[in-house]
SERO-574360 format. One record per atom (N, C-alpha, C): x, y, z. Coordinates in steps of 0.02 Angstrom, whole numbers, padded with zeros to 5 digits, always signed. Each point is the difference from the previous one (the first is absolute). Layout:
BEGIN
XYZ...
//
This chain:
BEGIN
+00356+01434-01257+00050-00051-00010-00008-00029-00070+00055-00016-00031-00002-00033-00065+00027-00071+00009-00038-00049-00023+00020-00070+00007+00053-00017-00052+00026-00062+00005+00052-00021-00047-00026-00003-00072-00066-00004-00009-00029-00002-00067-00020+00070-00023+00016+00051+00040-00015+00068-00020-00070+00023+00017-00039-00039+00035-00068+00018+00019+00002+00049+00058-00036+00054-00006-00001+00050+00053-00055-00018+00050+00019-00003+00065-00048-00014+00052-00015+00064+00039-00064+00018+00004-00019+00060+00038-00026-00021+00068-00030+00046+00036-00020-00014+00069-00072-00022+00006-00022-00048-00038-00066-00029+00009+00005-00053+00055-00056-00014+00035+00003-00047+00056+00033-00067-00014-00015-00032-00057+00031-00064-00013+00075+00007-00009+00020+00056-00027+00071+00011-00011+00037+00012+00065-00033+00032+00047+00030+00011+00066+00009-00067+00036-00050-00043-00004+00005-00066+00031+00052-00043-00035+00005+00006-00065+00051-00035-00039+00070+00022+00022+00010+00066+00005+00064+00027+00022+00018-00023+00070-00050+00000+00044+00012-00022+00069+00021-00073+00002-00031-00041-00042+00016-00072-00002+00070-00012-00026+00017+00031-00057+00066-00015-00029+00057+00033+00039-00018+00047+00044+00051+00034+00040+00005-00026+00072-00043-00047+00018-00003-00024+00069+00063-00041+00018+00039+00024+00048+00061-00036+00019-00012-00056+00052-00057+00004+00036-00015-00049+00052-00036-00060-00030+00034-00057-00002-00029-00060-00031-00062-00025+00038-00007+00018+00063-00060-00020+00037-00061+00041-00021+00011+00061-00023-00055+00043-00022-00015-00008-00075+00047-00028-00036-00006-00003-00073-00062-00038-00024-00017-00058+00028-00060-00035-00026-00063+00043+00003-00009+00037+00055-00059+00043+00006+00002+00057-00051+00059+00029-00009+00007+00054-00050-00015-00026-00069+00025-00060-00016-00013-00030-00066-00074-00011-00010-00034-00027+00050-00072-00013-00005-00039+00064-00012+00018+00052+00037-00035+00064-00008+00011+00029-00070+00061-00003-00024+00016+00027-00066-00035-00041-00055+00002-00066+00006-00033-00043-00050-00075+00014-00003-00031+00006+00058-00072+00014+00002-00016+00068-00032+00042+00049+00013-00011+00067-00029+00010-00001-00075+00050-00037-00024+00012-00005-00072-00060-00034-00034-00024-00054+00028-00057-00035-00028-00062+00045+00000-00012+00035+00055-00058+00045+00004+00004+00055-00052+00059+00028-00010+00008+00053-00050-00009-00027-00071+00025-00059-00012-00009-00031-00067-00074-00012-00015-00036-00023+00050-00073-00010-00009-00035+00066-00012+00020+00050+00039-00029+00066-00007+00011+00027-00071+00060-00007-00025+00014+00023-00068-00042-00038-00051-00005-00065+00010-00037-00042-00047-00074+00020-00003-00030+00011+00058-00071+00014+00002-00018+00073-00014+00046+00047+00011-00018+00070-00010+00020+00026-00068+00060-00013-00021+00023+00028-00064+00022-00053-00050-00013-00062+00015+00019-00054-00046+00072-00021+00010+00046+00042-00021+00070-00017+00008+00042+00062-00011+00042+00015+00048+00048+00054-00007+00067-00033-00012+00022-00001-00062+00060-00035-00019+00060+00013+00044+00015+00064+00012+00059+00016+00039-00005-00022+00072-00055+00017+00032-00008-00021+00070-00008-00076+00004-00035-00029-00048-00008-00072-00002+00067-00035-00003+00046+00026-00041+00067-00029-00004+00037+00008+00066-00009+00058+00032+00031+00011+00065-00026-00049+00052-00065-00014-00002-00030-00048+00046+00027-00070-00013+00005-00020-00063+00028-00065-00017+00071-00007+00025+00040+00052-00013+00070+00000+00021+00005-00004+00076-00041+00039+00035+00002+00001+00073-00019-00069+00027-00051-00031-00029-00021-00066+00025+00055-00052-00012+00034+00005-00056+00056-00047-00013+00055+00009+00051+00016+00062+00016+00053+00013+00050-00022-00026+00068-00062+00013+00019-00026-00023+00065+00000-00076+00004-00020-00032-00055-00001-00073-00002+00071-00028+00007+00047+00030-00035+00070-00022+00003+00028+00009+00071-00016+00056+00030+00023+00013+00068-00030-00051+00049-00065-00015-00008-00031-00050+00044+00031-00069-00010+00011-00019-00063+00031-00065-00014+00070-00004+00031+00037+00054-00005+00067+00002+00029-00004-00008+00076-00047+00034+00031-00009-00005+00072-00020-00071+00019-00047-00030-00037-00021-00069+00014+00057-00050-00008+00040+00010-00053+00057-00044-00012+00050+00007+00057+00011+00061+00022+00046+00013+00056-00024-00036+00063-00065+00003+00012-00028-00034+00059+00009-00075-00006-00012-00029-00059+00008-00072-00009+00073-00021+00010+00046+00039-00026+00072-00016+00007+00019+00006+00074-00025+00051+00034+00015+00009+00070-00026-00059+00041-00061-00022-00014-00029-00056+00036+00039-00064-00016+00016-00010-00063+00038-00060-00019+00069+00000+00033+00031+00059+00004+00065+00005+00033-00005-00017+00073-00052+00023+00034-00009-00015+00071-00012-00075+00010-00039-00030-00044-00013-00072+00005+00065-00039-00010+00039+00020-00050+00064-00034-00013+00047+00007+00059+00003+00060+00030+00043+00010+00058-00023-00042+00059-00065-00004+00010-00028-00040+00055+00016-00074-00010-00009-00023-00062+00014-00071-00014+00074-00014+00007+00042+00046-00021+00072-00008+00006+00021-00003+00074-00029+00044+00039+00014+00001+00072-00023-00064+00033-00059-00024-00020-00028-00062+00028+00045-00059-00019+00024-00002-00062+00044-00054-00021+00066+00001+00040+00027+00059+00011+00062+00006+00039-00012-00024+00072-00058+00019+00028-00016-00019+00068-00007-00077+00006-00032-00031-00051-00010-00072+00001+00065-00037-00007+00047+00025-00041+00064-00035-00008+00045+00011+00061-00012+00053+00037+00041+00012+00060-00025-00042+00058-00061-00026-00004-00028-00038+00056+00027-00069+00003
//
């Protein structure tokens, strides 16, 4: 796969977990997929740092992947907060209607 920045992703384990996370359609499974992918990206970045110092191309791919995963997690968290706020607003609205009807 080629990302929007032109980086080629091959079938290394962190890349498979990254692909699984960004492709996950089930919002209930997404947090776990994101956590697994983030952990794999961090582990690979550490491995690169300690074994070969720095692999510019893969290092850039890791940075890009982590940014995408972070953005996806933030979007999911924001969606959850909006959903909760919406339910609270609906509950309060219903309660207000019930109180005025009494």
